[in-house]
C-alpha positions in Angstrom: -120.0 -102.3 -35.0 -116.5 -101.7 -36.2 -115.6 -99.6 -33.1 -116.7 -102.3 -30.7 -114.6 -104.8 -32.6 -111.6 -102.5 -32.3 -112.2 -102.0 -28.6 -112.4 -105.7 -28.0 -109.3 -106.5 -30.1 -107.3 -103.8 -28.3 -108.3 -105.1 -24.8 -107.5 -108.6 -25.9 -104.0 -107.5 -27.1 -103.1 -105.6 -24.0 -105.0 -107.1 -21.0 -103.4 -109.8 -18.9 -105.3 -112.8 -17.6 -106.5 -111.3 -14.3 -107.6 -108.1 -16.2 -109.4 -110.1 -18.8 -111.2 -112.1 -16.1 -112.4 -108.9 -14.4 -113.6 -107.5 -17.7 -115.5 -110.6 -18.5 -117.2 -110.5 -15.1 -118.6 -107.1 -15.8 -120.5 -108.3 -18.9 -123.5 -109.4 -16.8 -123.9 -106.0 -15.2 -126.3 -103.3 -16.2 -127.4 -99.8 -15.1 -125.9 -98.4 -11.9 -123.9 -101.6 -11.3 -122.2 -101.2 -14.7 -121.6 -97.5 -14.0 -120.0 -98.4 -10.7 -117.7 -100.8 -12.7 -116.6 -97.7 -14.7 -115.6 -96.0 -11.4 -113.8 -99.1 -10.1 -112.0 -100.0 -13.3 -108.5 -98.6 -12.3 -108.5 -100.8 -9.3 -108.4 -103.8 -11.5 -107.0 -102.6 -14.8 -103.5 -101.1 -15.4 -102.6 -97.8 -17.0 -100.5 -99.6 -19.6 -100.1 -97.3 -22.7 -101.7 -98.5 -25.9 -99.0 -98.5 -28.6 -100.4 -98.4 -32.1 -103.9 -98.8 -33.6 -107.0 -96.7 -33.4 -106.4 -96.0 -29.7 -102.7 -95.2 -29.8 -101.7 -93.2 -26.7 -104.8 -94.2 -24.6 -104.2 -96.2 -21.5 -105.7 -99.7 -21.0 -108.0 -98.6 -18.2 -109.4 -95.8 -20.5 -110.1 -98.4 -23.2 -111.9 -100.7 -20.6 -113.9 -97.7 -19.4 -114.8 -96.9 -23.0 -116.0 -100.5 -23.4 -118.2 -100.1 -20.3 -119.6 -96.8 -21.5 -120.7 -98.2 -24.8 -123.0 -100.5 -22.8 -124.5 -97.8 -20.6 -127.6 -95.7 -21.3 -127.4 -91.9 -21.4 -128.9 -91.4 -18.0 -126.1 -93.3 -16.3 -123.4 -91.7 -18.5 -124.8 -88.3 -17.5 -124.6 -89.3 -13.8 -121.0 -90.3 -14.3 -120.2 -86.9 -15.8 -121.9 -85.2 -12.9 -119.9 -87.1 -10.3 -116.6 -87.6 -12.1 -113.2 -87.0 -10.5 -110.4 -85.9 -12.9 -109.3 -89.2 -14.4 -113.0 -90.3 -14.8 -113.7 -87.0 -16.6 -110.7 -87.6 -18.9 -112.0 -91.1 -19.8 -115.5 -89.8 -20.4 -114.2 -86.9 -22.6 -112.0 -89.1 -24.7 -115.0 -91.5 -25.2 -117.5 -88.9 -26.5 -117.1 -89.7 -30.2 -117.7 -93.4 -29.5 -120.9 -93.1 -27.6 -124.4 -93.6 -29.1 -125.8 -90.2 -30.4 -122.6 -88.3 -29.8 -124.2 -84.9 -30.6 -126.3 -85.2 -27.4 -123.1 -84.7 -25.4 -122.2 -81.4 -27.0 -122.6 -79.4 -23.8 -120.3 -82.0 -22.0 -117.7 -81.4 -24.7 -117.8 -77.6 -24.6 -117.6 -77.8 -20.8 -114.4 -79.7 -21.2 -113.0 -76.9 -23.2 -113.7 -74.5 -20.4 -112.3 -76.9 -17.8 -109.5 -75.6 -15.5 -108.3 -79.2 -15.3 -105.5 -79.5 -17.8 -105.9 -83.2 -18.5 -109.6 -82.8 -19.2 -109.0 -80.0 -21.6 -106.3 -82.0 -23.3 -108.7 -84.9 -23.6 -111.1 -82.9 -25.7 -108.5 -80.8 -27.6 -105.9 -83.4 -28.7 -106.4 -86.6 -30.6 -110.2 -86.3 -30.3 -112.4 -86.2 -33.4 -115.4 -84.8 -31.5 -114.7 -81.1 -31.8 -114.0 -81.4 -35.6 -117.3 -83.3 -36.1 -119.7 -81.5 -33.8 -118.4 -78.1 -32.6 -119.9 -74.9 -34.0 -117.4 -72.4 -35.5 -117.5 -70.3 -32.3 -116.9 -73.4 -30.1 -114.1 -74.6 -32.4 -112.4 -71.2 -32.3 -112.6 -71.1 -28.5 -110.8 -74.5 -28.4 -108.0 -73.5 -30.8 -107.5 -70.1 -29.2 -107.3 -71.5 -25.7 -104.5 -73.8 -26.9 -102.7 -70.8 -28.5 -103.3 -68.6 -25.4 -101.8 -71.3 -23.3 -98.9 -72.1 -25.6 -100.1 -75.6 -26.4 -99.1 -77.4 -29.6 -102.1 -77.0 -31.9 -101.0 -79.5 -34.5 -102.4 -82.3 -32.2 -105.9 -80.9 -32.8 -107.7 -83.2 -35.3 -109.2 -81.2 -38.1 -107.0 -78.1 -37.4 -106.4 -77.1 -41.0 -109.8 -78.2 -42.4 -111.7 -76.1 -39.9 -109.6 -72.9 -40.1 -111.8 -69.9 -40.7 -111.7 -66.1 -41.2 -112.8 -65.2 -37.7 -110.1 -67.4 -36.2 -107.5 -65.9 -38.5 -108.5 -62.4 -37.6 -108.5 -63.2 -33.8 -105.0 -64.7 -34.2 -103.8 -61.5 -35.8 -105.2 -59.4 -32.9 -103.5 -61.8 -30.4 -100.2 -61.6 -32.2 -100.4 -57.8 -32.1 -100.9 -57.9 -28.3 -98.0 -60.3 -27.9 -95.7 -58.3 -30.1 -96.6 -55.1 -28.2 -95.5 -56.9 -25.0 -92.2 -58.0 -26.5 -93.5 -61.6 -26.8 -94.3 -63.9 -29.8 -96.7 -66.7 -30.7 -95.6 -70.2 -31.7 -94.6 -70.1 -35.3 -96.9 -73.0 -36.4 -100.1 -71.1 -35.6 -99.6 -69.1 -38.8 -100.7 -72.2 -40.7 -104.3 -71.1 -39.9 -104.2 -67.9 -42.0 -103.3 -68.5 -45.7 -106.9 -69.0 -46.9 -108.0 -65.8 -45.2 -105.4 -63.2 -46.0 -106.5 -59.5 -45.8 -104.6 -56.3 -45.4 -103.9 -56.8 -41.7 -102.8 -60.4 -42.0 -100.6 -59.5 -45.0 -98.8 -56.9 -42.8 -98.4 -59.6 -40.1 -96.7 -62.0 -42.5 -94.4 -59.3 -43.8 -93.4 -58.5 -40.2 -92.9 -62.2 -39.5 -90.6 -62.5 -42.5 -88.3 -59.9 -41.0 -88.0 -61.8 -37.7 -84.6 -62.8 -36.3 -86.1 -66.1 -35.4 -85.7 -68.7 -38.2 -88.9 -70.5 -37.3 -90.9 -67.3 -37.8 -89.2 -66.7 -41.1 -90.1 -70.2 -42.2 -93.7 -69.8 -41.2 -93.9 -66.6 -43.2 -92.4 -68.3 -46.2 -94.9 -71.2 -45.9 -97.8 -68.8 -45.7 -96.7 -66.9 -48.8 -96.1 -70.2 -50.7 -99.6 -71.5 -49.7 -101.3 -68.3 -50.8 -99.5 -68.5 -54.2 -100.0 -72.2 -54.6 -102.8 -73.7 -52.4 -102.0 -77.1 -51.2 -98.3 -77.0 -51.9 -97.2 -76.7 -48.2 -98.9 -79.9 -47.1 -96.5 -81.7 -44.8 -94.0 -78.8 -44.7 -95.3 -77.4 -41.4 -94.0 -80.4 -39.6 -90.7 -78.8 -38.8 -92.6 -76.1 -36.9 -94.5 -78.8 -34.9 -91.3 -79.6 -33.0 -91.1 -78.3 -29.5 -89.7 -74.8 -29.0 -89.2 -72.7 -25.8 -92.6 -71.1 -26.1 -94.4 -74.5 -25.8 -93.9 -78.2 -25.4 -95.3 -80.5 -28.0 
């Protein structure tokens, strides 16, 4: 499989001699012994950051753990989920799309969205194709809204624009009203979710946004108006609003 080749090539590019030796020694293991190797991996594998390629931003120990997971059956993977400490849960969550029959892990993925452990939530929310491919609209909206409620940078969500929907746009409007009533605001880039779903309430929101004293909000309003008038014309133009601002850190 292409993914297995990419995993192998990534490990070969970043692992040193002792790490490569340990990885090779695990190939003979199966079942619970292989699952135990997943748990022990950080003792033998560094957290070197992968720079470039399919797994850009992963750490080497996460890639090695993914390699082990692709050789495990579902029963042992489920056991790992049940007993995982935080970094194990992060590795498991990042790996979901690469496992056999990914749809069978939907409950695990939605549990990660509800997690109170920030790194586990980030592992499902950012740079992970699983939500885009397998989440229902309701589960997808919960993921995006949790990011917005917690002032996280939503542009790191894969499929953000493609899976925008009317219910999400309406909820965003309600949320903005609550924030405005409290003298607060929402990150300017979240308005990228509304151009396809404009209604009277959202139109009023954009008009209010256009009168803001904050340049980023004015830019967001202008981009929404442009996208409504000429769909597809703002592709790439939201990047300026992806930069960190005081309300969140990208």
